[in-house]
Backbone as CSV, one residue per row, in Angstrom:
resi,resn,N_x,N_y,N_z,CA_x,CA_y,CA_z,C_x,C_y,C_z
1,MET,-87.464,-33.781,-54.795,-88.334,-32.611,-54.835,-89.478,-32.829,-55.818
2,LYS,-90.694,-32.518,-55.397,-91.862,-32.637,-56.255,-92.369,-31.237,-56.598
3,TYR,-92.550,-30.995,-57.888,-92.978,-29.679,-58.340,-94.057,-29.844,-59.397
4,LYS,-95.154,-29.145,-59.246,-96.211,-29.192,-60.256,-96.780,-27.807,-60.484
5,ILE,-97.308,-27.597,-61.689,-97.931,-26.320,-62.035,-99.346,-26.576,-62.545
6,ILE,-100.211,-25.603,-62.291,-101.615,-25.673,-62.689,-101.994,-24.341,-63.326
7,LYS,-102.736,-24.399,-64.429,-103.205,-23.174,-65.060,-104.315,-22.525,-64.235
8,PRO,-104.387,-21.203,-64.245,-105.462,-20.529,-63.515,-106.783,-20.588,-64.278
9,TYR,-107.821,-20.149,-63.609,-109.133,-19.976,-64.223,-109.008,-19.085,-65.464
10,ARG,-109.780,-19.369,-66.506,-109.639,-18.703,-67.804,-109.646,-17.179,-67.693
11,GLU,-110.477,-16.632,-66.839,-110.562,-15.179,-66.679,-109.249,-14.587,-66.170
12,LEU,-108.458,-15.401,-65.475,-107.210,-14.922,-64.887,-105.985,-15.184,-65.760
13,GLU,-106.139,-15.935,-66.835,-105.001,-16.298,-67.676,-104.257,-15.100,-68.278
14,PRO,-104.936,-13.958,-68.581,-104.172,-12.814,-69.093,-103.210,-12.216,-68.065
15,PHE,-103.385,-12.562,-66.780,-102.618,-11.914,-65.721,-101.727,-12.875,-64.928
16,ILE,-102.046,-14.155,-64.953,-101.311,-15.136,-64.162,-100.797,-16.241,-65.079
17,HIS,-99.482,-16.483,-65.039,-98.913,-17.571,-65.840,-99.426,-18.925,-65.347
18,PHE,-99.256,-19.176,-64.058,-99.648,-20.469,-63.494,-99.575,-20.427,-61.972
19,TYR,-100.222,-21.410,-61.353,-100.038,-21.677,-59.928,-99.035,-22.826,-59.813
20,TRP,-98.373,-22.924,-58.667,-97.378,-23.984,-58.508,-97.356,-24.499,-57.068
21,GLU,-96.860,-25.701,-56.924,-96.679,-26.305,-55.613,-95.348,-27.044,-55.596
22,LEU,-94.591,-26.857,-54.525,-93.291,-27.501,-54.385,-93.213,-28.198,-53.031
23,LYS,-92.825,-29.462,-53.068,-92.638,-30.238,-51.841,-91.235,-30.830,-51.830
24,GLY,-90.638,-30.884,-50.638,-89.299,-31.419,-50.504,-89.250,-32.922,-50.680
25,ASN,-88.058,-33.401,-50.961,-87.813,-34.835,-51.070,-87.764,-35.447,-49.673
26,GLU,-88.407,-36.595,-49.486,-88.453,-37.229,-48.174,-87.093,-37.737,-47.718
27,LEU,-86.159,-37.915,-48.630,-84.882,-38.530,-48.291,-83.769,-37.532,-47.989
28,GLU,-83.786,-36.371,-48.647,-82.681,-35.436,-48.461,-83.088,-34.015,-48.815
29,SER,-82.337,-33.069,-48.262,-82.532,-31.665,-48.620,-81.690,-31.346,-49.848
30,GLN,-82.045,-30.305,-50.555,-81.293,-29.902,-51.732,-81.416,-28.414,-51.964
31,ARG,-80.552,-27.900,-52.801,-80.566,-26.480,-53.120,-81.224,-26.292,-54.482
32,GLU,-82.194,-25.403,-54.531,-82.921,-25.124,-55.771,-82.542,-23.736,-56.267
33,ARG,-82.096,-23.636,-57.519,-81.702,-22.353,-58.105,-82.750,-21.916,-59.123
34,VAL,-83.209,-20.679,-58.983,-84.211,-20.114,-59.881,-83.563,-19.016,-60.709
35,PHE,-83.827,-19.028,-62.009,-83.252,-18.041,-62.912,-84.275,-16.931,-63.195
36,PRO,-83.815,-15.720,-63.492,-84.735,-14.605,-63.749,-85.579,-14.816,-64.996
37,ASP,-86.846,-14.379,-64.924,-87.740,-14.453,-66.083,-88.578,-13.188,-66.240
38,GLY,-88.336,-12.185,-65.390,-89.070,-10.924,-65.489,-90.403,-10.913,-64.776
39,CYS,-90.762,-12.023,-64.137,-92.066,-12.137,-63.474,-91.939,-11.923,-61.965
40,SER,-93.035,-11.490,-61.365,-93.127,-11.440,-59.913,-94.073,-12.545,-59.457
41,GLY,-94.148,-12.761,-58.163,-95.013,-13.831,-57.666,-95.421,-13.622,-56.222
42,ILE,-96.380,-14.440,-55.804,-96.848,-14.451,-54.421,-96.868,-15.900,-53.970
43,LEU,-96.333,-16.167,-52.785,-96.279,-17.550,-52.317,-96.586,-17.639,-50.833
44,MET,-96.943,-18.857,-50.401,-97.192,-19.132,-48.985,-96.402,-20.369,-48.580
45,ASN,-95.891,-20.339,-47.365,-95.168,-21.477,-46.821,-96.117,-22.343,-45.997
46,LEU,-96.328,-23.581,-46.455,-97.190,-24.528,-45.744,-96.376,-25.598,-44.998
47,GLY,-95.059,-25.443,-45.012,-94.218,-26.446,-44.369,-93.254,-25.822,-43.384
48,ASP,-92.120,-26.500,-43.191,-91.095,-25.987,-42.289,-90.500,-24.692,-42.840
49,ASN,-89.835,-23.936,-41.959,-89.174,-22.713,-42.390,-88.248,-22.992,-43.565
50,CYS,-88.221,-22.070,-44.513,-87.480,-22.272,-45.762,-86.538,-21.092,-45.996
51,LEU,-85.271,-21.395,-46.199,-84.262,-20.366,-46.437,-84.172,-20.062,-47.927
52,THR,-84.299,-18.785,-48.288,-84.277,-18.397,-49.697,-83.438,-17.139,-49.902
53,ASP,-83.458,-16.607,-51.099,-82.692,-15.417,-51.468,-81.225,-15.566,-51.102
54,ASN,-80.644,-16.707,-51.493,-79.222,-16.996,-51.260,-78.859,-16.924,-49.776
55,GLY,-79.816,-17.348,-48.943,-79.565,-17.426,-47.509,-79.931,-16.200,-46.704
56,SER,-80.469,-15.155,-47.345,-80.730,-13.900,-46.636,-82.152,-13.780,-46.083
57,VAL,-83.066,-14.668,-46.512,-84.468,-14.569,-46.095,-84.947,-15.925,-45.590
58,LEU,-85.603,-15.927,-44.425,-86.201,-17.141,-43.874,-87.715,-17.027,-43.976
59,MET,-88.324,-17.868,-44.809,-89.778,-17.866,-44.953,-90.385,-18.793,-43.900
60,GLU,-91.302,-18.259,-43.110,-91.859,-18.988,-41.986,-93.197,-19.630,-42.328
61,PHE,-93.529,-20.672,-41.583,-94.786,-21.387,-41.781,-95.988,-20.448,-41.668
62,GLY,-96.932,-20.609,-42.609,-98.191,-19.886,-42.539,-98.155,-18.465,-43.047
63,LYS,-96.987,-17.982,-43.457,-96.882,-16.598,-43.909,-96.846,-16.520,-45.440
64,THR,-97.323,-15.385,-45.938,-97.372,-15.124,-47.372,-96.267,-14.138,-47.741
65,TYR,-95.645,-14.353,-48.890,-94.510,-13.529,-49.308,-94.692,-13.069,-50.753
66,VAL,-94.166,-11.880,-51.026,-94.129,-11.343,-52.386,-92.705,-11.479,-52.909
67,VAL,-92.581,-11.982,-54.131,-91.265,-12.143,-54.758,-91.198,-11.200,-55.953
68,GLY,-90.250,-10.270,-55.922,-90.123,-9.309,-57.007,-89.447,-9.884,-58.223
69,ALA,-89.579,-9.195,-59.345,-88.877,-9.605,-60.570,-87.380,-9.656,-60.291
70,MET,-86.722,-10.663,-60.831,-85.317,-10.907,-60.546,-84.428,-10.443,-61.697
71,SER,-83.252,-9.933,-61.355,-82.258,-9.584,-62.369,-81.061,-10.524,-62.311
72,SER,-81.085,-11.475,-61.370,-80.054,-12.494,-61.276,-80.657,-13.731,-60.621
73,PHE,-79.878,-14.792,-60.512,-80.391,-16.037,-59.941,-80.526,-15.928,-58.425
74,LYS,-81.319,-16.833,-57.847,-81.376,-16.946,-56.387,-81.536,-18.411,-56.008
75,ASP,-80.928,-18.757,-54.881,-80.962,-20.125,-54.367,-81.888,-20.223,-53.162
76,SER,-82.573,-21.361,-53.057,-83.380,-21.697,-51.884,-82.978,-23.089,-51.415
77,VAL,-83.070,-23.310,-50.105,-82.785,-24.627,-49.546,-84.099,-25.373,-49.370
78,ILE,-84.260,-26.471,-50.098,-85.484,-27.263,-50.047,-85.236,-28.472,-49.148
79,ASP,-85.771,-28.412,-47.926,-85.598,-29.503,-46.970,-86.665,-30.571,-47.168
80,THR,-86.556,-31.633,-46.385,-87.482,-32.760,-46.539,-88.922,-32.362,-46.254
81,ASP,-89.146,-31.385,-45.359,-90.511,-30.971,-45.004,-90.885,-29.609,-45.572
82,THR,-90.189,-29.188,-46.615,-90.559,-27.949,-47.298,-91.860,-28.152,-48.074
83,HIS,-92.757,-27.183,-47.984,-94.011,-27.228,-48.743,-94.415,-25.791,-49.063
84,LEU,-94.256,-25.412,-50.311,-94.562,-24.058,-50.759,-95.616,-24.094,-51.854
85,ILE,-96.499,-23.100,-51.855,-97.461,-22.926,-52.941,-97.416,-21.468,-53.375
86,GLY,-97.758,-21.210,-54.640,-97.698,-19.827,-55.072,-98.304,-19.596,-56.435
87,ALA,-98.259,-18.338,-56.848,-98.752,-17.914,-58.156,-97.670,-17.111,-58.850
88,CYS,-97.393,-17.460,-60.107,-96.450,-16.709,-60.935,-97.255,-15.732,-61.789
89,LEU,-97.107,-14.439,-61.514,-97.855,-13.416,-62.234,-97.141,-13.044,-63.526
90,LYS,-97.903,-12.648,-64.515,-97.291,-12.175,-65.754,-96.650,-10.806,-65.526
91,PRO,-95.629,-10.470,-66.311,-94.903,-9.209,-66.099,-95.828,-7.996,-66.136
92,GLY,-95.717,-7.159,-65.125,-96.472,-5.911,-65.108,-97.912,-6.025,-64.652
93,THR,-98.338,-7.202,-64.138,-99.748,-7.365,-63.746,-99.969,-7.314,-62.235
94,PHE,-98.915,-7.091,-61.470,-99.074,-7.057,-60.012,-100.113,-6.018,-59.597
95,ARG,-100.084,-4.871,-60.255,-101.009,-3.794,-59.894,-102.447,-4.072,-60.326
96,ASN,-102.660,-5.059,-61.147,-104.034,-5.445,-61.458,-104.720,-6.034,-60.230
97,PHE,-103.930,-6.512,-59.283,-104.469,-7.098,-58.057,-104.189,-6.240,-56.827
98,TYR,-103.054,-5.568,-56.814,-102.643,-4.782,-55.646,-102.187,-3.421,-56.128
99,ALA,-103.126,-2.498,-56.261,-102.839,-1.213,-56.893,-101.918,-0.327,-56.066
100,SER,-101.830,-0.556,-54.771,-101.099,0.379,-53.913,-99.618,0.049,-53.769
101,ARG,-99.172,-1.118,-54.238,-97.783,-1.536,-53.988,-96.923,-1.396,-55.244
102,ASN,-95.726,-0.846,-55.057,-94.771,-0.783,-56.150,-94.093,-2.138,-56.322
103,GLU,-93.584,-2.382,-57.515,-92.893,-3.636,-57.779,-91.577,-3.704,-57.014
104,LEU,-91.236,-4.897,-56.595,-89.967,-5.141,-55.926,-88.961,-5.647,-56.951
105,ILE,-87.688,-5.536,-56.623,-86.638,-6.088,-57.474,-85.804,-7.051,-56.637
106,ASN,-85.755,-8.304,-57.060,-84.892,-9.330,-56.482,-85.274,-9.776,-55.064
107,ASP,-86.095,-9.021,-54.362,-86.349,-9.313,-52.953,-87.559,-10.212,-52.746
108,THR,-87.515,-10.955,-51.642,-88.666,-11.695,-51.137,-89.046,-11.066,-49.807
109,VAL,-90.259,-10.529,-49.696,-90.666,-9.828,-48.479,-92.016,-10.363,-47.996
110,GLU,-92.194,-10.356,-46.687,-93.468,-10.808,-46.116,-94.580,-9.843,-46.508
111,PHE,-95.714,-10.405,-46.903,-96.861,-9.607,-47.323,-97.646,-9.137,-46.102
112,GLU,-98.351,-8.023,-46.266,-99.221,-7.553,-45.202,-100.258,-8.626,-44.856
113,LYS,-100.562,-8.778,-43.591,-101.474,-9.838,-43.163,-102.844,-9.684,-43.809
114,SER,-103.302,-8.444,-43.989,-104.628,-8.203,-44.570,-104.708,-8.641,-46.032
115,GLN,-103.554,-8.740,-46.700,-103.504,-9.102,-48.113,-103.097,-10.564,-48.328
116,SER,-102.774,-11.265,-47.240,-102.185,-12.595,-47.347,-103.217,-13.671,-47.651
117,PHE,-102.708,-14.840,-48.066,-103.557,-15.998,-48.279,-104.095,-16.514,-46.946
118,ASN,-105.257,-17.166,-47.017,-105.854,-17.791,-45.841,-105.261,-19.190,-45.676
119,LEU,-104.638,-19.442,-44.544,-103.901,-20.689,-44.336,-104.809,-21.915,-44.427
120,ASP,-105.960,-21.884,-43.775,-106.863,-23.046,-43.778,-107.369,-23.357,-45.174
121,LYS,-107.760,-22.327,-45.924,-108.270,-22.542,-47.276,-107.161,-22.998,-48.220
122,ALA,-105.942,-22.503,-47.985,-104.815,-22.908,-48.826,-104.481,-24.380,-48.610
123,PHE,-104.605,-24.853,-47.393,-104.365,-26.267,-47.097,-105.442,-27.152,-47.723
124,GLU,-106.676,-26.673,-47.680,-107.814,-27.497,-48.103,-107.806,-27.776,-49.606
125,ASN,-107.696,-26.720,-50.403,-107.711,-26.869,-51.864,-107.025,-25.639,-52.464
126,PRO,-105.685,-25.635,-52.502,-104.959,-24.401,-52.814,-105.275,-23.784,-54.170
127,PHE,-105.369,-24.578,-55.225,-105.522,-23.995,-56.556,-106.936,-23.471,-56.788
128,ASN,-107.921,-24.162,-56.271,-109.283,-23.659,-56.338,-109.413,-22.380,-55.511
129,TYR,-108.761,-22.383,-54.363,-108.768,-21.184,-53.505,-108.090,-20.020,-54.217
130,PHE,-106.962,-20.272,-54.894,-106.265,-19.205,-55.618,-107.165,-18.579,-56.675
131,ASP,-107.916,-19.400,-57.404,-108.821,-18.861,-58.416,-109.814,-17.880,-57.795
132,HIS,-110.408,-18.271,-56.687,-111.369,-17.388,-56.010,-110.669,-16.155,-55.431
133,PHE,-109.507,-16.372,-54.846,-108.769,-15.282,-54.220,-108.406,-14.202,-55.234
134,PHE,-107.775,-14.596,-56.338,-107.321,-13.603,-57.311,-108.484,-13.009,-58.117
135,SER,-109.541,-13.794,-58.320,-110.720,-13.235,-58.992,-111.314,-12.108,-58.166
136,SER,-111.338,-12.281,-56.857,-111.895,-11.245,-55.980,-110.966,-10.035,-55.871
137,LYS,-109.665,-10.235,-56.135,-108.686,-9.153,-56.033,-108.523,-8.364,-57.332
138,LEU,-109.013,-8.903,-58.434,-108.779,-8.294,-59.738,-109.424,-6.907,-59.814
139,LYS,-108.590,-5.878,-59.888,-109.065,-4.500,-59.878,-109.244,-3.933,-61.285
140,SER,-108.451,-4.416,-62.225,-108.510,-3.923,-63.596,-108.224,-5.068,-64.555
141,LYS,-108.955,-5.134,-65.661,-108.733,-6.171,-66.672,-107.895,-5.669,-67.831
142,ASN,-107.313,-4.482,-67.672,-106.428,-3.945,-68.704,-104.992,-4.372,-68.422
143,TYR,-104.379,-5.039,-69.390,-102.982,-5.431,-69.282,-102.190,-4.362,-70.032
144,HIS,-101.700,-3.371,-69.304,-101.170,-2.155,-69.917,-99.933,-2.382,-70.776
145,LEU,-99.145,-3.392,-70.466,-97.910,-3.626,-71.208,-98.006,-4.797,-72.179
146,GLN,-99.204,-5.311,-72.397,-99.337,-6.567,-73.134,-98.734,-6.502,-74.537
147,SER,-99.062,-5.480,-75.319,-98.558,-5.413,-76.692,-97.040,-5.264,-76.710
148,ILE,-96.505,-4.523,-75.745,-95.055,-4.326,-75.679,-94.364,-5.630,-75.272
149,ILE,-94.908,-6.293,-74.268,-94.363,-7.580,-73.834,-94.419,-8.587,-74.989
150,ASN,-95.521,-8.580,-75.731,-95.655,-9.494,-76.875,-94.575,-9.226,-77.922
151,ASP,-94.279,-7.946,-78.177,-93.243,-7.601,-79.148,-91.870,-8.079,-78.686
152,ILE,-91.599,-7.925,-77.410,-90.306,-8.364,-76.869,-90.156,-9.876,-77.012
153,HIS,-91.223,-10.617,-76.700,-91.160,-12.072,-76.761,-91.125,-12.569,-78.211
154,SER,-91.893,-11.940,-79.083,-91.935,-12.405,-80.475,-90.600,-12.187,-81.187
155,THR,-89.833,-11.189,-80.748,-88.508,-10.933,-81.328,-87.394,-11.512,-80.453
156,LYS,-87.786,-12.289,-79.440,-86.838,-12.996,-78.551,-85.848,-12.047,-77.895
157,GLY,-86.358,-10.861,-77.541,-85.559,-9.900,-76.795,-84.558,-9.119,-77.613
158,GLN,-84.620,-9.210,-78.935,-83.608,-8.575,-79.782,-84.070,-7.262,-80.408
159,LEU,-85.269,-6.821,-80.079,-85.774,-5.561,-80.633,-85.233,-4.391,-79.815
160,GLY,-84.658,-3.409,-80.493,-84.120,-2.236,-79.815,-85.219,-1.433,-79.123
161,ILE,-84.845,-0.710,-78.088,-85.825,0.026,-77.288,-86.490,1.141,-78.103
162,TYR,-85.720,1.802,-78.975,-86.313,2.843,-79.822,-87.368,2.246,-80.740
163,GLU,-87.038,1.138,-81.390,-87.990,0.494,-82.288,-89.194,-0.020,-81.516
164,LEU,-88.962,-0.517,-80.309,-90.051,-1.011,-79.457,-91.021,0.116,-79.117
165,SER,-90.494,1.267,-78.764,-91.360,2.405,-78.439,-92.089,2.909,-79.676
166,LYS,-91.409,2.888,-80.818,-92.019,3.338,-82.067,-93.182,2.438,-82.458
167,ARG,-92.987,1.124,-82.348,-94.044,0.174,-82.689,-95.283,0.375,-81.822
168,ASN,-95.083,0.819,-80.598,-96.190,0.921,-79.651,-96.626,2.362,-79.394
169,CYS,-96.212,3.239,-80.314,-96.687,4.630,-80.317,-96.460,5.331,-78.979
170,THR,-95.270,5.208,-78.458,-94.920,5.880,-77.223,-93.478,6.356,-77.333
171,THR,-93.022,7.093,-76.340,-91.643,7.560,-76.330,-90.783,6.603,-75.505
172,VAL,-89.492,6.652,-75.735,-88.571,5.829,-74.955,-88.686,6.171,-73.476
173,ARG,-88.803,7.439,-73.179,-88.893,7.874,-71.785,-90.150,7.325,-71.118
174,GLN,-91.278,7.402,-71.817,-92.526,6.890,-71.257,-92.476,5.369,-71.118
175,LEU,-91.874,4.711,-72.089,-91.730,3.260,-72.036,-90.924,2.850,-70.806
176,GLU,-89.825,3.527,-70.572,-88.986,3.205,-69.418,-89.712,3.493,-68.112
177,ARG,-90.462,4.579,-68.081,-91.216,4.928,-66.873,-92.257,3.856,-66.555
178,ASN,-92.979,3.397,-67.573,-94.017,2.386,-67.355,-93.418,1.050,-66.901
179,PHE,-92.293,0.662,-67.487,-91.647,-0.591,-67.083,-91.167,-0.515,-65.636
180,LYS,-90.554,0.592,-65.280,-90.076,0.755,-63.907,-91.237,0.709,-62.914
181,LYS,-92.348,1.320,-63.295,-93.508,1.387,-62.417,-94.206,0.041,-62.283
182,LEU,-94.378,-0.677,-63.396,-95.205,-1.881,-63.407,-94.417,-3.183,-63.237
183,ILE,-93.162,-3.183,-63.664,-92.356,-4.401,-63.562,-91.206,-4.233,-62.579
184,GLY,-90.617,-3.032,-62.560,-89.471,-2.780,-61.700,-88.168,-2.822,-62.462
185,LEU,-88.186,-3.442,-63.639,-87.023,-3.513,-64.512,-87.182,-2.528,-65.662
186,SER,-86.073,-2.064,-66.217,-86.148,-1.242,-67.420,-86.511,-2.143,-68.602
187,PRO,-87.060,-1.579,-69.680,-87.381,-2.410,-70.855,-86.139,-3.080,-71.433
188,LYS,-84.988,-2.430,-71.342,-83.751,-3.028,-71.846,-83.360,-4.246,-71.005
189,LYS,-83.462,-4.127,-69.675,-83.114,-5.254,-68.809,-84.090,-6.408,-69.012
190,TYR,-85.372,-6.074,-69.158,-86.355,-7.132,-69.395,-86.065,-7.838,-70.730
191,SER,-85.775,-7.071,-71.764,-85.458,-7.653,-73.076,-84.220,-8.539,-72.989
192,ASN,-83.226,-8.087,-72.219,-82.006,-8.880,-72.061,-82.296,-10.222,-71.386
193,ILE,-83.224,-10.221,-70.431,-83.601,-11.465,-69.750,-84.283,-12.420,-70.728
194,ILE,-85.175,-11.896,-71.564,-85.860,-12.740,-72.546,-84.876,-13.278,-73.576
195,ARG,-83.918,-12.470,-73.970,-82.901,-12.922,-74.916,-82.047,-14.029,-74.293
196,PHE,-81.674,-13.837,-73.029,-80.900,-14.858,-72.319,-81.670,-16.172,-72.220
197,ARG,-82.970,-16.089,-71.906,-83.752,-17.313,-71.740,-83.904,-18.054,-73.072
198,ASN,-83.983,-17.313,-74.159,-84.032,-17.958,-75.468,-82.724,-18.682,-75.756
199,ALA,-81.611,-18.032,-75.456,-80.308,-18.661,-75.660,-80.153,-19.897,-74.779
200,MET,-80.587,-19.788,-73.531,-80.490,-20.916,-72.611,-81.315,-22.095,-73.113
201,SER,-82.498,-21.809,-73.653,-83.354,-22.863,-74.187,-82.696,-23.555,-75.373
202,LEU,-82.059,-22.786,-76.239,-81.379,-23.365,-77.392,-80.204,-24.247,-76.957
203,ILE,-79.495,-23.796,-75.930,-78.359,-24.576,-75.431,-78.838,-25.897,-74.828
204,LYS,-79.941,-25.844,-74.085,-80.410,-27.023,-73.363,-81.174,-28.005,-74.242
205,TYR,-81.965,-27.471,-75.184,-82.938,-28.332,-75.859,-82.755,-28.473,-77.367
206,SER,-81.800,-27.771,-77.942,-81.603,-27.877,-79.389,-81.193,-29.296,-79.756
207,LYS,-81.909,-29.885,-80.711,-81.622,-31.262,-81.134,-80.434,-31.328,-82.088
208,GLN,-80.094,-30.212,-82.683,-78.965,-30.183,-83.602,-77.659,-30.051,-82.813
209,ASN,-76.604,-30.512,-83.407,-75.281,-30.378,-82.792,-74.741,-28.991,-83.122
210,ARG,-75.199,-28.001,-82.375,-74.884,-26.618,-82.686,-73.774,-26.102,-81.778
211,SER,-72.938,-25.262,-82.319,-71.854,-24.670,-81.534,-72.401,-23.503,-80.713
212,LEU,-71.679,-23.188,-79.657,-72.062,-22.048,-78.820,-71.970,-20.750,-79.602
213,LEU,-71.005,-20.682,-80.518,-70.857,-19.491,-81.349,-72.066,-19.305,-82.251
214,ASP,-72.571,-20.387,-82.817,-73.748,-20.330,-83.681,-74.960,-19.824,-82.907
215,ILE,-75.134,-20.353,-81.717,-76.257,-19.930,-80.876,-76.093,-18.471,-80.463
216,ALA,-74.868,-18.073,-80.148,-74.606,-16.683,-79.762,-75.016,-15.723,-80.873
217,PHE,-74.627,-16.029,-82.111,-74.974,-15.163,-83.244,-76.492,-15.116,-83.453
218,GLU,-77.150,-16.273,-83.343,-78.596,-16.307,-83.538,-79.323,-15.438,-82.506
219,CYS,-78.786,-15.394,-81.303,-79.444,-14.662,-80.217,-78.960,-13.225,-80.088
220,GLY,-78.128,-12.782,-81.010,-77.731,-11.376,-81.026,-76.552,-11.025,-80.151
221,TYR,-75.740,-12.012,-79.761,-74.537,-11.740,-78.973,-73.328,-11.625,-79.897
222,TYR,-72.296,-10.932,-79.413,-71.125,-10.673,-80.255,-70.383,-11.960,-80.612
223,ASP,-70.200,-12.814,-79.603,-69.484,-14.072,-79.810,-69.801,-15.013,-78.656
224,HIS,-69.163,-16.185,-78.637,-69.477,-17.160,-77.601,-69.045,-16.696,-76.213
225,SER,-67.991,-15.872,-76.139,-67.550,-15.349,-74.840,-68.601,-14.408,-74.248
226,HIS,-69.179,-13.577,-75.107,-70.236,-12.677,-74.668,-71.420,-13.469,-74.108
227,LEU,-71.825,-14.504,-74.829,-72.935,-15.334,-74.375,-72.584,-16.063,-73.073
228,THR,-71.375,-16.565,-72.979,-70.946,-17.258,-71.757,-71.028,-16.334,-70.551
229,ASN,-70.603,-15.091,-70.703,-70.651,-14.129,-69.596,-72.083,-13.810,-69.190
230,VAL,-72.974,-13.720,-70.173,-74.381,-13.448,-69.873,-75.008,-14.625,-69.140
231,ILE,-74.754,-15.831,-69.613,-75.277,-17.027,-68.948,-74.792,-17.083,-67.501
232,LYS,-73.520,-16.803,-67.295,-72.962,-16.852,-65.941,-73.572,-15.772,-65.052
233,GLN,-73.835,-14.597,-65.628,-74.452,-13.507,-64.862,-75.835,-13.896,-64.354
234,TYR,-76.636,-14.516,-65.214,-78.017,-14.810,-64.861,-78.204,-16.139,-64.125
235,THR,-77.253,-17.048,-64.277,-77.441,-18.380,-63.677,-76.359,-18.784,-62.686
236,GLY,-75.205,-18.105,-62.744,-74.087,-18.528,-61.926,-73.408,-19.766,-62.466
237,LEU,-73.771,-20.192,-63.672,-73.265,-21.413,-64.271,-72.623,-21.133,-65.631
238,LEU,-71.809,-22.058,-66.074,-71.294,-22.016,-67.442,-72.313,-22.678,-68.374
239,PRO,-72.310,-22.330,-69.652,-73.254,-22.970,-70.596,-73.214,-24.500,-70.554
240,SER,-72.031,-25.068,-70.353,-71.903,-26.533,-70.314,-72.550,-27.154,-69.086
241,ASP,-72.866,-26.333,-68.059,-73.467,-26.833,-66.831,-74.999,-26.753,-66.832
242,LEU,-75.569,-26.155,-67.859,-77.023,-25.990,-67.901,-77.717,-27.336,-68.077
């Protein structure tokens, strides 16, 4: 499997994490597992039909799909002739481009044809086309949740919701309403995902010989069993399998 990412045009960086392209391995098919990160995305299938969402969705050639923020892992089957391209949007920025659509949760759904990518232009030069496409779609340059998202990330998901709302001069109720509207997840669920990803990163990339219990305490979990259950919930794997 070949996978690459490209940064968007500078004007779009506040709203789009990156563009990506995935191609299947010429020798064999494989299963690709994606873990939740709180982001939504838009993708197009430029290759053979691709089975995703743990086998429940078949993405067809030439069609554009919206992927909602995930609260658990999902598997896709990457065949030898799979070819997908897409954009990973920053949390809560979907409405900066598509004001009329509510956020999805966990689902991959076909996009309206009028809103979809142009197949010929996507084949010709996908990332340059994406820059033009999203620049023309940008309806608002205000990132409404930016300061709140920054607080969640800077504290690695360990900031309580009351303190989060207090820091950002809003109420817990309003905070939850805005997250549900713009991301689809509650602020607590989003924070839990960021905390999990920090723990997963420490497990995978820590150069020190650290125990799971040590990492659990650093990330705000009760003990190693608590962390193990969270890892399994979000990835379907044990910490030792990451």
